[in-house]
TIVEXBA-209150 format. One record per atom (N, C-alpha, C): x, y, z negated; atom name; residue in one letter; residue number from 1. Coordinates in steps of 0.02 Angstrom, whole numbers, plus 50000, padded with zeros to 5 digits. Example, Ala and Ser with C-alpha at 12.3 -4.5 7.8 and 13.67 -1.06 7.14 Angstrom:
2
<c1=50660 c2=49716 c3=49610 a=N r=A k=1>
<c1=50615 c2=49775 c3=49610 a=CA r=A k=1>
<c1=50660 c2=49835 c3=49610 a=C r=A k=1>
<c1=50642 c2=49888 c3=49646 a=N r=S k=2>
<c1=50684 c2=49947 c3=49643 a=CA r=S k=2>
<c1=50645 c2=50002 c3=49606 a=C r=S k=2>
REM end
This chain:
141
<c1=49939 c2=47870 c3=48666 a=N r=M k=1>
<c1=49978 c2=47883 c3=48756 a=CA r=M k=1>
<c1=49916 c2=47873 c3=48796 a=C r=M k=1>
<c1=49922 c2=47917 c3=48865 a=N r=I k=2>
<c1=49887 c2=47878 c3=48898 a=CA r=I k=2>
<c1=49906 c2=47854 c3=48966 a=C r=I k=2>
<c1=49979 c2=47841 c3=48972 a=N r=E k=3>
<c1=50005 c2=47801 c3=49014 a=CA r=E k=3>
<c1=49981 c2=47841 c3=49088 a=C r=E k=3>
<c1=50001 c2=47904 c3=49091 a=N r=A k=4>
<c1=49995 c2=47935 c3=49170 a=CA r=A k=4>
<c1=50032 c2=47897 c3=49213 a=C r=A k=4>
<c1=50004 c2=47890 c3=49269 a=N r=Q k=5>
<c1=50039 c2=47836 c3=49329 a=CA r=Q k=5>
<c1=50065 c2=47895 c3=49385 a=C r=Q k=5>
<c1=50034 c2=47953 c3=49376 a=N r=A k=6>
<c1=50067 c2=47993 c3=49421 a=CA r=A k=6>
<c1=50033 c2=48047 c3=49412 a=C r=A k=6>
<c1=50054 c2=48122 c3=49450 a=N r=I k=7>
<c1=50002 c2=48167 c3=49448 a=CA r=I k=7>
<c1=49971 c2=48163 c3=49507 a=C r=I k=7>
<c1=49907 c2=48157 c3=49495 a=N r=N k=8>
<c1=49856 c2=48155 c3=49550 a=CA r=N k=8>
<c1=49846 c2=48204 c3=49593 a=C r=N k=8>
<c1=49837 c2=48271 c3=49558 a=N r=H k=9>
<c1=49838 c2=48342 c3=49597 a=CA r=H k=9>
<c1=49823 c2=48383 c3=49531 a=C r=H k=9>
<c1=49841 c2=48460 c3=49583 a=N r=I k=10>
<c1=49865 c2=48521 c3=49539 a=CA r=I k=10>
<c1=49805 c2=48537 c3=49576 a=C r=I k=10>
<c1=49755 c2=48591 c3=49532 a=N r=G k=11>
<c1=49697 c2=48623 c3=49542 a=CA r=G k=11>
<c1=49712 c2=48703 c3=49530 a=C r=G k=11>
<c1=49694 c2=48734 c3=49567 a=N r=I k=12>
<c1=49702 c2=48822 c3=49586 a=CA r=I k=12>
<c1=49656 c2=48838 c3=49602 a=C r=I k=12>
<c1=49620 c2=48890 c3=49559 a=N r=A k=13>
<c1=49562 c2=48920 c3=49552 a=CA r=A k=13>
<c1=49580 c2=48977 c3=49613 a=C r=A k=13>
<c1=49531 c2=48988 c3=49649 a=N r=V k=14>
<c1=49522 c2=49043 c3=49703 a=CA r=V k=14>
<c1=49453 c2=49078 c3=49716 a=C r=V k=14>
<c1=49443 c2=49144 c3=49739 a=N r=R k=15>
<c1=49372 c2=49149 c3=49755 a=CA r=R k=15>
<c1=49353 c2=49120 c3=49803 a=C r=R k=15>
<c1=49411 c2=49118 c3=49872 a=N r=S k=16>
<c1=49374 c2=49082 c3=49928 a=CA r=S k=16>
<c1=49454 c2=49035 c3=49964 a=C r=S k=16>
<c1=49423 c2=48983 c3=49987 a=N r=I k=17>
<c1=49477 c2=48927 c3=50008 a=CA r=I k=17>
<c1=49495 c2=48964 c3=50083 a=C r=I k=17>
<c1=49439 c2=48975 c3=50120 a=N r=A k=18>
<c1=49463 c2=49004 c3=50186 a=CA r=A k=18>
<c1=49529 c2=49062 c3=50170 a=C r=A k=18>
<c1=49522 c2=49093 c3=50136 a=N r=A k=19>
<c1=49563 c2=49166 c3=50127 a=CA r=A k=19>
<c1=49627 c2=49136 c3=50108 a=C r=A k=19>
<c1=49637 c2=49074 c3=50074 a=N r=H k=20>
<c1=49704 c2=49055 c3=50069 a=CA r=H k=20>
<c1=49722 c2=48991 c3=50103 a=C r=H k=20>
<c1=49676 c2=48982 c3=50166 a=N r=Q k=21>
<c1=49712 c2=48918 c3=50181 a=CA r=Q k=21>
<c1=49769 c2=48918 c3=50243 a=C r=Q k=21>
<c1=49762 c2=48983 c3=50271 a=N r=D k=22>
<c1=49830 c2=49007 c3=50307 a=CA r=D k=22>
<c1=49891 c2=48999 c3=50274 a=C r=D k=22>
<c1=49896 c2=49018 c3=50214 a=N r=F k=23>
<c1=49951 c2=49007 c3=50173 a=CA r=F k=23>
<c1=49984 c2=48962 c3=50160 a=C r=F k=23>
<c1=49929 c2=48903 c3=50126 a=N r=Y k=24>
<c1=49948 c2=48854 c3=50116 a=CA r=Y k=24>
<c1=49971 c2=48798 c3=50193 a=C r=Y k=24>
<c1=49927 c2=48800 c3=50223 a=N r=E k=25>
<c1=49950 c2=48763 c3=50289 a=CA r=E k=25>
<c1=50012 c2=48796 c3=50340 a=C r=E k=25>
<c1=50019 c2=48853 c3=50351 a=N r=R k=26>
<c1=50048 c2=48882 c3=50396 a=CA r=R k=26>
<c1=50127 c2=48903 c3=50357 a=C r=R k=26>
<c1=50116 c2=48943 c3=50293 a=N r=I k=27>
<c1=50187 c2=48954 c3=50263 a=CA r=I k=27>
<c1=50220 c2=48893 c3=50224 a=C r=I k=27>
<c1=50191 c2=48845 c3=50177 a=N r=L k=28>
<c1=50196 c2=48802 c3=50147 a=CA r=L k=28>
<c1=50206 c2=48741 c3=50176 a=C r=L k=28>
<c1=50171 c2=48737 c3=50235 a=N r=G k=29>
<c1=50174 c2=48676 c3=50300 a=CA r=G k=29>
<c1=50132 c2=48624 c3=50270 a=C r=G k=29>
<c1=50067 c2=48642 c3=50212 a=N r=M k=30>
<c1=50040 c2=48597 c3=50181 a=CA r=M k=30>
<c1=49981 c2=48562 c3=50241 a=C r=M k=30>
<c1=49979 c2=48497 c3=50225 a=N r=R k=31>
<c1=49904 c2=48475 c3=50286 a=CA r=R k=31>
<c1=49835 c2=48475 c3=50239 a=C r=R k=31>
<c1=49798 c2=48526 c3=50280 a=N r=F k=32>
<c1=49726 c2=48523 c3=50269 a=CA r=F k=32>
<c1=49695 c2=48435 c3=50291 a=C r=F k=32>
<c1=49661 c2=48438 c3=50215 a=N r=E k=33>
<c1=49635 c2=48367 c3=50215 a=CA r=E k=33>
<c1=49561 c2=48366 c3=50229 a=C r=E k=33>
<c1=49529 c2=48398 c3=50190 a=N r=A k=34>
<c1=49444 c2=48424 c3=50190 a=CA r=A k=34>
<c1=49427 c2=48468 c3=50162 a=C r=A k=34>
<c1=49370 c2=48487 c3=50139 a=N r=T k=35>
<c1=49326 c2=48505 c3=50094 a=CA r=T k=35>
<c1=49269 c2=48460 c3=50061 a=C r=T k=35>
<c1=49251 c2=48486 c3=50004 a=N r=E k=36>
<c1=49206 c2=48437 c3=49969 a=CA r=E k=36>
<c1=49169 c2=48478 c3=49901 a=C r=E k=36>
<c1=49107 c2=48470 c3=49908 a=N r=T k=37>
<c1=49058 c2=48513 c3=49846 a=CA r=T k=37>
<c1=49039 c2=48461 c3=49802 a=C r=T k=37>
<c1=49066 c2=48486 c3=49746 a=N r=I k=38>
<c1=49048 c2=48444 c3=49683 a=CA r=I k=38>
<c1=49003 c2=48500 c3=49657 a=C r=I k=38>
<c1=48917 c2=48472 c3=49678 a=N r=S k=39>
<c1=48867 c2=48517 c3=49654 a=CA r=S k=39>
<c1=48864 c2=48516 c3=49570 a=C r=S k=39>
<c1=48880 c2=48468 c3=49535 a=N r=D k=40>
<c1=48861 c2=48472 c3=49465 a=CA r=D k=40>
<c1=48929 c2=48511 c3=49434 a=C r=D k=40>
<c1=48989 c2=48535 c3=49448 a=N r=Q k=41>
<c1=49025 c2=48585 c3=49439 a=CA r=Q k=41>
<c1=49025 c2=48628 c3=49479 a=C r=Q k=41>
<c1=48966 c2=48641 c3=49532 a=N r=K k=42>
<c1=48959 c2=48707 c3=49546 a=CA r=K k=42>
<c1=49026 c2=48737 c3=49588 a=C r=K k=42>
<c1=49070 c2=48692 c3=49625 a=N r=V k=43>
<c1=49124 c2=48712 c3=49658 a=CA r=V k=43>
<c1=49131 c2=48681 c3=49707 a=C r=V k=43>
<c1=49161 c2=48710 c3=49766 a=N r=N k=44>
<c1=49188 c2=48687 c3=49820 a=CA r=N k=44>
<c1=49264 c2=48678 c3=49807 a=C r=N k=44>
<c1=49288 c2=48607 c3=49841 a=N r=V k=45>
<c1=49359 c2=48595 c3=49842 a=CA r=V k=45>
<c1=49401 c2=48584 c3=49924 a=C r=V k=45>
<c1=49444 c2=48622 c3=49923 a=N r=G k=46>
<c1=49473 c2=48604 c3=49965 a=CA r=G k=46>
<c1=49544 c2=48577 c3=49974 a=C r=G k=46>
<c1=49560 c2=48514 c3=50009 a=N r=F k=47>
<c1=49619 c2=48472 c3=49963 a=CA r=F k=47>
<c1=49674 c2=48489 c3=50022 a=C r=F k=47>
<c1=49730 c2=48516 c3=50015 a=N r=F k=48>
<c1=49787 c2=48508 c3=50043 a=CA r=F k=48>
<c1=49834 c2=48460 c3=50017 a=C r=F k=48>
<c1=49877 c2=48419 c3=50068 a=N r=L k=49>
<c1=49929 c2=48383 c3=50048 a=CA r=L k=49>
<c1=49990 c2=48388 c3=50057 a=C r=L k=49>
<c1=50031 c2=48377 c3=50014 a=N r=I k=50>
<c1=50121 c2=48398 c3=50037 a=CA r=I k=50>
<c1=50148 c2=48315 c3=50017 a=C r=I k=50>
<c1=50206 c2=48313 c3=50063 a=N r=G k=51>
<c1=50227 c2=48257 c3=50046 a=CA r=G k=51>
<c1=50231 c2=48204 c3=50092 a=C r=G k=51>
<c1=50269 c2=48163 c3=50093 a=N r=Q k=52>
<c1=50279 c2=48100 c3=50170 a=CA r=Q k=52>
<c1=50200 c2=48051 c3=50148 a=C r=Q k=52>
<c1=50174 c2=48038 c3=50209 a=N r=P k=53>
<c1=50114 c2=48000 c3=50209 a=CA r=P k=53>
<c1=50137 c2=47937 c3=50158 a=C r=P k=53>
<c1=50078 c2=47910 c3=50106 a=N r=G k=54>
<c1=50067 c2=47864 c3=50065 a=CA r=G k=54>
<c1=50122 c2=47892 c3=50011 a=C r=G k=54>
<c1=50140 c2=47960 c3=50008 a=N r=N k=55>
<c1=50166 c2=47973 c3=49941 a=CA r=N k=55>
<c1=50161 c2=48055 c3=49952 a=C r=N k=55>
<c1=50121 c2=48076 c3=49947 a=N r=E k=56>
<c1=50087 c2=48137 c3=49946 a=CA r=E k=56>
<c1=50066 c2=48174 c3=49866 a=C r=E k=56>
<c1=50061 c2=48224 c3=49854 a=N r=I k=57>
<c1=50053 c2=48261 c3=49816 a=CA r=I k=57>
<c1=49972 c2=48309 c3=49827 a=C r=I k=57>
<c1=49934 c2=48315 c3=49815 a=N r=R k=58>
<c1=49856 c2=48372 c3=49839 a=CA r=R k=58>
<c1=49860 c2=48403 c3=49800 a=C r=R k=58>
<c1=49844 c2=48472 c3=49828 a=N r=L k=59>
<c1=49826 c2=48527 c3=49783 a=CA r=L k=59>
<c1=49770 c2=48524 c3=49813 a=C r=L k=59>
<c1=49729 c2=48534 c3=49749 a=N r=E k=60>
<c1=49638 c2=48576 c3=49755 a=CA r=E k=60>
<c1=49631 c2=48627 c3=49743 a=C r=E k=60>
<c1=49614 c2=48676 c3=49805 a=N r=L k=61>
<c1=49590 c2=48736 c3=49787 a=CA r=L k=61>
<c1=49508 c2=48742 c3=49759 a=C r=L k=61>
<c1=49500 c2=48760 c3=49712 a=N r=L k=62>
<c1=49437 c2=48765 c3=49688 a=CA r=L k=62>
<c1=49398 c2=48843 c3=49681 a=C r=L k=62>
<c1=49338 c2=48823 c3=49740 a=N r=E k=63>
<c1=49292 c2=48898 c3=49740 a=CA r=E k=63>
<c1=49232 c2=48890 c3=49707 a=C r=E k=63>
<c1=49221 c2=48924 c3=49667 a=N r=P k=64>
<c1=49144 c2=48927 c3=49639 a=CA r=P k=64>
<c1=49110 c2=48940 c3=49691 a=C r=P k=64>
<c1=49044 c2=48893 c3=49672 a=N r=T k=65>
<c1=48988 c2=48909 c3=49731 a=CA r=T k=65>
<c1=48919 c2=48950 c3=49691 a=C r=T k=65>
<c1=48940 c2=48976 c3=49612 a=N r=S k=66>
<c1=48904 c2=49010 c3=49586 a=CA r=S k=66>
<c1=48949 c2=49051 c3=49526 a=C r=S k=66>
<c1=48913 c2=49108 c3=49511 a=N r=N k=67>
<c1=48943 c2=49151 c3=49455 a=CA r=N k=67>
<c1=48946 c2=49125 c3=49408 a=C r=N k=67>
<c1=48908 c2=49078 c3=49394 a=N r=D k=68>
<c1=48901 c2=49046 c3=49315 a=CA r=D k=68>
<c1=48927 c2=48974 c3=49331 a=C r=D k=68>
<c1=48970 c2=48976 c3=49368 a=N r=S k=69>
<c1=49025 c2=48897 c3=49374 a=CA r=S k=69>
<c1=49061 c2=48915 c3=49347 a=C r=S k=69>
<c1=49114 c2=48860 c3=49300 a=N r=P k=70>
<c1=49174 c2=48867 c3=49247 a=CA r=P k=70>
<c1=49243 c2=48887 c3=49294 a=C r=P k=70>
<c1=49222 c2=48879 c3=49356 a=N r=V k=71>
<c1=49291 c2=48915 c3=49401 a=CA r=V k=71>
<c1=49270 c2=48996 c3=49406 a=C r=V k=71>
<c1=49218 c2=49008 c3=49410 a=N r=A k=72>
<c1=49206 c2=49075 c3=49416 a=CA r=A k=72>
<c1=49223 c2=49119 c3=49346 a=C r=A k=72>
<c1=49209 c2=49071 c3=49296 a=N r=K k=73>
<c1=49216 c2=49107 c3=49233 a=CA r=K k=73>
<c1=49308 c2=49114 c3=49213 a=C r=K k=73>
<c1=49336 c2=49076 c3=49241 a=N r=F k=74>
<c1=49390 c2=49044 c3=49244 a=CA r=F k=74>
<c1=49417 c2=49117 c3=49282 a=C r=F k=74>
<c1=49401 c2=49120 c3=49339 a=N r=I k=75>
<c1=49436 c2=49178 c3=49375 a=CA r=I k=75>
<c1=49427 c2=49238 c3=49351 a=C r=I k=75>
<c1=49358 c2=49261 c3=49321 a=N r=E k=76>
<c1=49330 c2=49324 c3=49308 a=CA r=E k=76>
<c1=49371 c2=49321 c3=49236 a=C r=E k=76>
<c1=49404 c2=49287 c3=49196 a=N r=K k=77>
<c1=49449 c2=49295 c3=49132 a=CA r=K k=77>
<c1=49528 c2=49306 c3=49151 a=C r=K k=77>
<c1=49530 c2=49255 c3=49203 a=N r=R k=78>
<c1=49622 c2=49251 c3=49217 a=CA r=R k=78>
<c1=49636 c2=49267 c3=49282 a=C r=R k=78>
<c1=49584 c2=49269 c3=49341 a=N r=G k=79>
<c1=49621 c2=49284 c3=49393 a=CA r=G k=79>
<c1=49626 c2=49220 c3=49441 a=C r=G k=79>
<c1=49639 c2=49233 c3=49492 a=N r=E k=80>
<c1=49653 c2=49165 c3=49547 a=CA r=E k=80>
<c1=49717 c2=49148 c3=49502 a=C r=E k=80>
<c1=49733 c2=49077 c3=49513 a=N r=G k=81>
<c1=49788 c2=49040 c3=49488 a=CA r=G k=81>
<c1=49779 c2=48992 c3=49478 a=C r=G k=81>
<c1=49822 c2=48948 c3=49463 a=N r=L k=82>
<c1=49834 c2=48880 c3=49420 a=CA r=L k=82>
<c1=49778 c2=48871 c3=49370 a=C r=L k=82>
<c1=49731 c2=48820 c3=49380 a=N r=H k=83>
<c1=49696 c2=48800 c3=49343 a=CA r=H k=83>
<c1=49695 c2=48730 c3=49299 a=C r=H k=83>
<c1=49736 c2=48691 c3=49323 a=N r=H k=84>
<c1=49733 c2=48630 c3=49301 a=CA r=H k=84>
<c1=49789 c2=48578 c3=49332 a=C r=H k=84>
<c1=49816 c2=48548 c3=49282 a=N r=I k=85>
<c1=49855 c2=48479 c3=49317 a=CA r=I k=85>
<c1=49810 c2=48402 c3=49301 a=C r=I k=85>
<c1=49802 c2=48379 c3=49356 a=N r=A k=86>
<c1=49785 c2=48291 c3=49333 a=CA r=A k=86>
<c1=49825 c2=48236 c3=49355 a=C r=A k=86>
<c1=49815 c2=48206 c3=49307 a=N r=Y k=87>
<c1=49861 c2=48139 c3=49283 a=CA r=Y k=87>
<c1=49818 c2=48075 c3=49319 a=C r=Y k=87>
<c1=49829 c2=48032 c3=49369 a=N r=T k=88>
<c1=49812 c2=47970 c3=49370 a=CA r=T k=88>
<c1=49827 c2=47925 c3=49323 a=C r=T k=88>
<c1=49762 c2=47887 c3=49299 a=N r=V k=89>
<c1=49755 c2=47844 c3=49235 a=CA r=V k=89>
<c1=49708 c2=47774 c3=49252 a=C r=V k=89>
<c1=49727 c2=47736 c3=49239 a=N r=S k=90>
<c1=49679 c2=47658 c3=49239 a=CA r=S k=90>
<c1=49640 c2=47661 c3=49177 a=C r=S k=90>
<c1=49578 c2=47639 c3=49168 a=N r=N k=91>
<c1=49532 c2=47621 c3=49116 a=CA r=N k=91>
<c1=49519 c2=47699 c3=49070 a=C r=N k=91>
<c1=49500 c2=47738 c3=49103 a=N r=I k=92>
<c1=49488 c2=47814 c3=49075 a=CA r=I k=92>
<c1=49457 c2=47818 c3=49023 a=C r=I k=92>
<c1=49414 c2=47742 c3=49016 a=N r=Q k=93>
<c1=49354 c2=47758 c3=48950 a=CA r=Q k=93>
<c1=49400 c2=47754 c3=48896 a=C r=Q k=93>
<c1=49447 c2=47679 c3=48907 a=N r=E k=94>
<c1=49494 c2=47670 c3=48848 a=CA r=E k=94>
<c1=49547 c2=47744 c3=48821 a=C r=E k=94>
<c1=49567 c2=47773 c3=48886 a=N r=R k=95>
<c1=49608 c2=47821 c3=48874 a=CA r=R k=95>
<c1=49590 c2=47873 c3=48835 a=C r=R k=95>
<c1=49509 c2=47883 c3=48848 a=N r=I k=96>
<c1=49469 c2=47946 c3=48811 a=CA r=I k=96>
<c1=49481 c2=47925 c3=48747 a=C r=I k=96>
<c1=49463 c2=47859 c3=48719 a=N r=Q k=97>
<c1=49465 c2=47843 c3=48648 a=CA r=Q k=97>
<c1=49521 c2=47843 c3=48632 a=C r=Q k=97>
<c1=49583 c2=47829 c3=48653 a=N r=Q k=98>
<c1=49648 c2=47836 c3=48629 a=CA r=Q k=98>
<c1=49665 c2=47915 c3=48625 a=C r=Q k=98>
<c1=49637 c2=47972 c3=48659 a=N r=L k=99>
<c1=49648 c2=48038 c3=48661 a=CA r=L k=99>
<c1=49620 c2=48056 c3=48595 a=C r=L k=99>
<c1=49558 c2=48041 c3=48588 a=N r=K k=100>
<c1=49523 c2=48055 c3=48520 a=CA r=K k=100>
<c1=49540 c2=48021 c3=48464 a=C r=K k=100>
<c1=49575 c2=47982 c3=48463 a=N r=K k=101>
<c1=49613 c2=47937 c3=48413 a=CA r=K k=101>
<c1=49681 c2=47983 c3=48387 a=C r=K k=101>
<c1=49696 c2=47999 c3=48438 a=N r=A k=102>
<c1=49774 c2=48043 c3=48424 a=CA r=A k=102>
<c1=49771 c2=48114 c3=48416 a=C r=A k=102>
<c1=49698 c2=48126 c3=48405 a=N r=G k=103>
<c1=49682 c2=48199 c3=48377 a=CA r=G k=103>
<c1=49670 c2=48263 c3=48439 a=C r=G k=103>
<c1=49670 c2=48217 c3=48511 a=N r=I k=104>
<c1=49681 c2=48290 c3=48552 a=CA r=I k=104>
<c1=49582 c2=48302 c3=48561 a=C r=I k=104>
<c1=49576 c2=48358 c3=48565 a=N r=K k=105>
<c1=49500 c2=48395 c3=48577 a=CA r=K k=105>
<c1=49498 c2=48378 c3=48646 a=C r=K k=105>
<c1=49431 c2=48332 c3=48669 a=N r=M k=106>
<c1=49413 c2=48334 c3=48744 a=CA r=M k=106>
<c1=49349 c2=48383 c3=48768 a=C r=M k=106>
<c1=49364 c2=48398 c3=48816 a=N r=I k=107>
<c1=49301 c2=48447 c3=48853 a=CA r=I k=107>
<c1=49248 c2=48389 c3=48856 a=C r=I k=107>
<c1=49290 c2=48312 c3=48899 a=N r=D k=108>
<c1=49235 c2=48275 c3=48925 a=CA r=D k=108>
<c1=49258 c2=48218 c3=48876 a=C r=D k=108>
<c1=49196 c2=48198 c3=48826 a=N r=E k=109>
<c1=49198 c2=48146 c3=48797 a=CA r=E k=109>
<c1=49190 c2=48072 c3=48839 a=C r=E k=109>
<c1=49154 c2=48095 c3=48892 a=N r=T k=110>
<c1=49119 c2=48036 c3=48934 a=CA r=T k=110>
<c1=49147 c2=48045 c3=48999 a=C r=T k=110>
<c1=49175 c2=48003 c3=49056 a=N r=P k=111>
<c1=49188 c2=48004 c3=49103 a=CA r=P k=111>
<c1=49139 c2=48040 c3=49166 a=C r=P k=111>
<c1=49161 c2=48077 c3=49194 a=N r=R k=112>
<c1=49096 c2=48102 c3=49261 a=CA r=R k=112>
<c1=49153 c2=48090 c3=49313 a=C r=R k=112>
<c1=49094 c2=48108 c3=49350 a=N r=R k=113>
<c1=49102 c2=48113 c3=49447 a=CA r=R k=113>
<c1=49170 c2=48156 c3=49463 a=C r=R k=113>
<c1=49214 c2=48157 c3=49489 a=N r=G k=114>
<c1=49222 c2=48216 c3=49520 a=CA r=G k=114>
<c1=49252 c2=48219 c3=49608 a=C r=G k=114>
<c1=49310 c2=48251 c3=49623 a=N r=A k=115>
<c1=49311 c2=48244 c3=49695 a=CA r=A k=115>
<c1=49328 c2=48175 c3=49718 a=C r=A k=115>
<c1=49336 c2=48141 c3=49770 a=N r=H k=116>
<c1=49337 c2=48083 c3=49789 a=CA r=H k=116>
<c1=49322 c2=48019 c3=49753 a=C r=H k=116>
<c1=49277 c2=48040 c3=49726 a=N r=H k=117>
<c1=49222 c2=47995 c3=49691 a=CA r=H k=117>
<c1=49283 c2=47963 c3=49625 a=C r=H k=117>
<c1=49328 c2=48005 c3=49602 a=N r=N k=118>
<c1=49353 c2=47994 c3=49550 a=CA r=N k=118>
<c1=49309 c2=47999 c3=49482 a=C r=N k=118>
<c1=49332 c2=47950 c3=49426 a=N r=L k=119>
<c1=49307 c2=47970 c3=49364 a=CA r=L k=119>
<c1=49359 c2=48012 c3=49333 a=C r=L k=119>
<c1=49312 c2=48078 c3=49326 a=N r=I k=120>
<c1=49375 c2=48105 c3=49280 a=CA r=I k=120>
<c1=49357 c2=48133 c3=49203 a=C r=I k=120>
<c1=49400 c2=48158 c3=49165 a=N r=A k=121>
<c1=49396 c2=48209 c3=49125 a=CA r=A k=121>
<c1=49440 c2=48244 c3=49095 a=C r=A k=121>
<c1=49419 c2=48292 c3=49077 a=N r=F k=122>
<c1=49456 c2=48350 c3=49057 a=CA r=F k=122>
<c1=49473 c2=48362 c3=48981 a=C r=F k=122>
<c1=49555 c2=48371 c3=48956 a=N r=L k=123>
<c1=49586 c2=48393 c3=48880 a=CA r=L k=123>
<c1=49562 c2=48441 c3=48874 a=C r=L k=123>
<c1=49552 c2=48472 c3=48807 a=N r=H k=124>
<c1=49551 c2=48544 c3=48806 a=CA r=H k=124>
<c1=49607 c2=48577 c3=48792 a=C r=H k=124>
<c1=49621 c2=48645 c3=48833 a=N r=P k=125>
<c1=49680 c2=48669 c3=48827 a=CA r=P k=125>
<c1=49710 c2=48687 c3=48751 a=C r=P k=125>
<c1=49670 c2=48692 c3=48710 a=N r=K k=126>
<c1=49688 c2=48699 c3=48631 a=CA r=K k=126>
<c1=49741 c2=48641 c3=48599 a=C r=K k=126>
<c1=49722 c2=48571 c3=48623 a=N r=S k=127>
<c1=49763 c2=48522 c3=48616 a=CA r=S k=127>
<c1=49818 c2=48507 c3=48666 a=C r=S k=127>
<c1=49830 c2=48548 c3=48719 a=N r=T k=128>
<c1=49906 c2=48523 c3=48751 a=CA r=T k=128>
<c1=49936 c2=48578 c3=48797 a=C r=T k=128>
<c1=49937 c2=48631 c3=48743 a=N r=G k=129>
<c1=49998 c2=48689 c3=48741 a=CA r=G k=129>
<c1=49972 c2=48748 c3=48797 a=C r=G k=129>
<c1=49894 c2=48746 c3=48794 a=N r=G k=130>
<c1=49877 c2=48796 c3=48841 a=CA r=G k=130>
<c1=49852 c2=48777 c3=48892 a=C r=G k=130>
<c1=49879 c2=48710 c3=48918 a=N r=V k=131>
<c1=49867 c2=48690 c3=49010 a=CA r=V k=131>
<c1=49808 c2=48662 c3=49008 a=C r=V k=131>
<c1=49758 c2=48672 c3=49042 a=N r=L k=132>
<c1=49693 c2=48619 c3=49060 a=CA r=L k=132>
<c1=49733 c2=48571 c3=49085 a=C r=L k=132>
<c1=49705 c2=48500 c3=49069 a=N r=T k=133>
<c1=49733 c2=48446 c3=49078 a=CA r=T k=133>
<c1=49675 c2=48400 c3=49103 a=C r=T k=133>
<c1=49675 c2=48359 c3=49159 a=N r=E k=134>
<c1=49644 c2=48325 c3=49174 a=CA r=E k=134>
<c1=49664 c2=48229 c3=49182 a=C r=E k=134>
<c1=49622 c2=48208 c3=49169 a=N r=I k=135>
<c1=49633 c2=48130 c3=49194 a=CA r=I k=135>
<c1=49591 c2=48106 c3=49235 a=C r=I k=135>
<c1=49603 c2=48069 c3=49301 a=N r=C k=136>
<c1=49582 c2=48061 c3=49335 a=CA r=C k=136>
<c1=49587 c2=47970 c3=49341 a=C r=C k=136>
<c1=49528 c2=47913 c3=49362 a=N r=Q k=137>
<c1=49525 c2=47855 c3=49379 a=CA r=Q k=137>
<c1=49523 c2=47840 c3=49442 a=C r=Q k=137>
<c1=49542 c2=47831 c3=49488 a=N r=P k=138>
<c1=49546 c2=47833 c3=49563 a=CA r=P k=138>
<c1=49489 c2=47780 c3=49579 a=C r=P k=138>
<c1=49435 c2=47777 c3=49623 a=N r=Q k=139>
<c1=49379 c2=47744 c3=49622 a=CA r=Q k=139>
<c1=49419 c2=47658 c3=49637 a=C r=Q k=139>
<c1=49465 c2=47659 c3=49674 a=N r=S k=140>
<c1=49498 c2=47589 c3=49670 a=CA r=S k=140>
<c1=49526 c2=47567 c3=49604 a=C r=S k=140>
<c1=49526 c2=47602 c3=49564 a=N r=A k=141>
<c1=49568 c2=47575 c3=49498 a=CA r=A k=141>
<c1=49528 c2=47553 c3=49455 a=C r=A k=141>
REM end
């Protein structure tokens, strides 16, 4: 059991953050927060917030920065759309070990840095009913 505390964010793969920004802001009423480049993952991330301040859910639009990025390969294979769901956890290293002991196949067996300086690890979709799942340990946790 990973003891998920909340949905941390939902990742959506897009070819262009700018091309989708109007939809998320004007049509859905989300608040644009910022963009961040995650160089080692070859992706720009656009952050959008929905919900009451202090109780928001974040959507992350994932825009590949090169043709060989995992997000570019995802879009090439499946098109734009839902990429992953991320859950907040504490002690991510311990959670990874628990998942492995439970027979969950991990993409990341060691946490790495993600957006907002979170520690992150991905679970393989073959172990999660086809849904790419991420666990996140916020910087403050």
